[in-house]
N, C-alpha and C positions, 0 to 999 in steps of 0.2 A: 093579887088574881085572877081574879074578876077580866083586865085588861088584857091577860093572855090567855084568855078563855074566848076572850071575843074573838084575837087575833085568828089563833086557831078556830072559829069556829068558821068566817071569815072566809080564811085560807080553801078550805073543804069545800067554801062556796063557791069558788075562782077556781079551782081544777076544771082544767078539759075533760070532756068524757073521751073516752078510750075508748075506738072503733071510728069516731068521728075521720080521719083523716086516710083511713083505710076507705071508708064507702063512696069517700070524692076520688080518689084512688081507682077504686073498682069501675065509678061513673065516666071518667075520665079514658080505660079506657075502651069502655063498650061504645061508647061515641067515636071515637078514633077511629076501633072497626068498624065501626056503623059506615064510616061516612069515606073508609078508608074499600069498600066494600063496592058505597055506592060509587065511588069514582073508578072502581076501573067496569063497573061494568055500564057506565056511559059511555068511556071510553072506549070498550070490546061492541059494542050495538049502534053506537050513531056519531064516533071520530075514528074510527079506527076505517083503513082503506079494505077496501074489495078486492079481490084476485081478481084482474081479467078475464084472464079462464074461465073463471067462472060465472063470468057475465056474460061473455061468448058463449061458453057453450050450454045456453039455453038460448041464444035465439038462433044457430044454426043448428046440425045437424049433429045427432051424439057419437059420433064413426066420423064426423070431419073436420081438420083443423081449423084457425085460421085463412091460412090461406088456400082452403081448398083440398090440399093433401092428406090424407086416412091417415088420423091422427094413431088410432090403434097400430099399424106393421109400427114396424123397427125401422128406423133412420138406417144408414149407412153411411162410417166417419171418412171424410177425406182427407188427407192431411198436405195442408198447401206449401211449397214450401217456402224458404224465410226471404224475407223482403226486407228489402233497407232503399230506402228512401229521405230525399231529402225533401223537409218541409218550404211550406212556401214565405219563408222570414225576408226578409227584407237584407238579412247580409249573409244568410245562407249557410249558419251556423249551425243548424238544430238539423236532429235529421228522425227520423221512428224506423224502429227497426222490428218490426210485426209476424210472429210464423200464427198462424190461425190452423182450423180445423172446419171444416164444410158439413154440414150437414143431410144429405139426400135423401129422396125419396129414395128409391133405391139401389140395384146394384146395379139397371141396367143405366142407373141419373151417373154412375158412379163413368162407368164407361165412357159417358158421353163429354162428361167437366173431361177425361183424360184426355180426350180425344181434342179438344178446346181449347187446352190447357193455355196455347203463347197467347189466345185471346182473355185468359179468367188475366194472365200474369198485366196483361197490356191498359183494361181496367181499370185494373186492382192501384197499379201505377200511378197511371194516373191520377185517379182518386184520394190516393192518402200524399201524392206532392202536392195537389190541390187545397190541399191541411195547412194552414199555420197551426201555432204552438196553442191559441189560446181554441182554439176547433177543435182540439184533441186530447186540451189539462183535466178537463173533470169528466166525472163519471159520467152525466146527462150526459153531454158531447159524446163522449167512447158508445153508449148503447145507441143516439142516434147515428157512429158510423157504423155500426153492425148493422143496422136497419138499411143504411144505405148497402153496402156489400153486397147483403142481402137482393135487396134491389138488383142491383147490376149484374149480381152472375145469373137471377132469373131472367135478367132480359136479353144474354146472351144463350141462355140454352131453351127457353120458352116454356109459359107457362111457371106456375112456382112448385121444380124441382128441389129447387134449393128450400132448406127448413129452416133452419140458422148458422149463424158463425159464429165460431168461440173461440177468444183468441187465449191463444195459448204463452204469450210471448209478448206483451207489449212493453218496448222500452223507447222515450224522447229523450233526447240528451241535448 
């Protein structure tokens, strides 16, 4: 019997305390939450890219956009005809079908654009047909192409009358 009493006392001493695991779980959740919050804070303030429009607005007058036009005045969208061109591929098997809308500074620019539409189509056909599939396939290249279209149209119209170009259809095959 004495032996049973010793085993019973030893068994009671070896039982773990209840709530010990709960403390560790709570501590682990708090540490993970703090690390997650710290990581989010570091990303937002140190690694996230700032919008270029916000940077340009601080260096220019508040009422002008990057290209010198009045940013507060609403632009007019002009839809251009759909263009289908062969890309500059060695075998000539790829083509580009593009439909776009051009944002111009105002209604007077819209009439100017309509008056020089043959020049616009010629410039755009030459620009698009000089591109290869690799030069229009990625998103970065499409953004560069948009900038090139704006630049060409502003050369035709003079000054910075074209604000932006929006591709409404862009098919490469």
